[in-house]
C-alpha positions as CSV (number, residue, x, y, z in Angstrom):
1,M,0.0,0.0,0.0
2,E,1.4,3.4,-1.0
3,G,1.6,6.1,1.6
4,D,2.4,3.7,4.5
5,E,5.5,4.2,6.6
6,K,8.6,2.4,5.4
7,D,8.6,-1.2,6.4
8,P,12.2,-2.4,6.9
9,G,11.4,-5.8,5.5
10,K,10.1,-4.5,2.2
11,F,12.1,-4.1,-1.0
12,E,12.2,-0.3,-1.6
13,E,13.5,-0.1,-5.2
14,P,11.0,-0.5,-8.0
15,L,10.8,-3.9,-9.5
16,L,13.1,-4.0,-12.5
17,V,12.2,-7.4,-13.8
18,E,8.6,-7.4,-15.0
19,E,9.0,-9.7,-18.0
20,P,11.3,-12.7,-18.6
21,L,13.4,-10.8,-21.1
22,D,14.0,-8.0,-18.6
23,L,16.4,-10.3,-16.7
24,I,18.3,-10.9,-19.9
25,R,18.3,-7.1,-20.6
26,L,19.7,-6.4,-17.2
27,S,22.5,-8.9,-17.8
28,L,23.9,-7.1,-20.9
29,D,27.7,-6.7,-20.7
30,E,27.7,-9.0,-17.7
31,T,28.8,-12.7,-17.3
32,V,26.0,-15.2,-17.8
33,Y,25.6,-18.9,-17.5
34,V,23.7,-20.6,-20.3
35,K,22.6,-24.2,-20.1
36,M,22.0,-25.8,-23.5
37,R,20.4,-29.0,-24.8
38,H,22.6,-32.0,-25.3
39,N,24.6,-31.4,-22.0
40,R,26.3,-28.2,-23.1
41,E,27.0,-25.3,-20.8
42,L,28.3,-21.8,-21.7
43,M,29.8,-19.1,-19.5
44,G,30.5,-15.8,-21.1
45,T,29.8,-12.1,-21.5
46,L,26.3,-11.3,-22.9
47,H,26.7,-8.7,-25.7
48,G,23.2,-9.0,-27.3
49,F,20.0,-10.9,-27.6
50,D,16.6,-10.9,-29.4
51,S,13.0,-12.0,-28.7
52,H,13.9,-15.5,-29.9
53,L,16.5,-15.7,-27.1
54,N,19.3,-15.8,-29.7
55,L,22.4,-14.6,-27.9
56,I,25.7,-13.1,-28.8
57,L,28.3,-14.1,-26.2
58,G,32.0,-13.1,-25.9
59,Q,34.9,-14.7,-24.0
60,V,32.9,-17.9,-23.8
61,E,34.0,-21.1,-22.1
62,E,32.0,-24.1,-23.4
63,T,31.7,-27.2,-21.3
64,I,30.4,-30.4,-22.9
65,T,29.6,-33.4,-20.7
66,T,29.4,-36.9,-22.2
67,L,28.4,-40.2,-20.7
68,E,30.3,-43.3,-21.7
69,L,29.8,-46.9,-20.6
70,D,32.8,-49.0,-19.8
71,E,32.4,-52.2,-21.8
72,E,34.1,-54.4,-19.2
73,T,32.6,-53.1,-16.0
74,Y,29.4,-51.4,-17.4
75,E,30.3,-48.4,-15.2
76,E,29.1,-45.0,-16.3
77,I,31.9,-42.6,-16.9
78,Y,31.2,-38.9,-17.2
79,K,33.7,-36.9,-19.3
80,T,33.9,-33.1,-19.6
81,T,35.5,-31.3,-22.5
82,K,36.1,-27.5,-22.3
83,R,37.1,-25.0,-24.9
84,K,37.3,-21.2,-25.1
85,I,35.6,-19.3,-27.9
86,P,36.2,-15.5,-28.4
87,M,32.8,-14.7,-29.9
88,L,29.7,-16.9,-30.3
89,F,26.2,-16.7,-31.7
90,V,23.9,-19.0,-29.8
91,R,20.6,-20.0,-31.4
92,G,17.7,-19.5,-28.9
93,D,15.9,-22.8,-29.5
94,G,18.7,-24.8,-27.9
95,I,18.7,-22.8,-24.7
96,I,17.3,-24.3,-21.5
97,L,18.1,-21.5,-19.1
98,V,20.1,-18.3,-18.7
99,S,21.3,-17.1,-15.4
100,P,23.3,-14.0,-14.5
101,V,26.6,-14.8,-12.7
102,H,27.2,-12.4,-9.8
103,A,30.7,-12.1,-8.2
104,E,30.6,-12.8,-4.5
């Protein structure tokens, strides 16, 4: 309710995220974590996006996780492969989630 005295437990700043793409907009020029289909993960600086969630990322580190089965013991073995990419266009239909990464 407006006009009430300030409640110390309430958030005083106006809500900046009103729509899902607002979170992406607020993350421009910041480091973001992007989880992709097929066990791919990206971490990089968000330089641009559109309404289809296509992203332009810079200084990207891509992590690919694969599952292999040991033929002798039938044990599941997870392997990760990492690579660095200076600039990357990410098609939006492969994205599962996007999260800002905040330094602690």
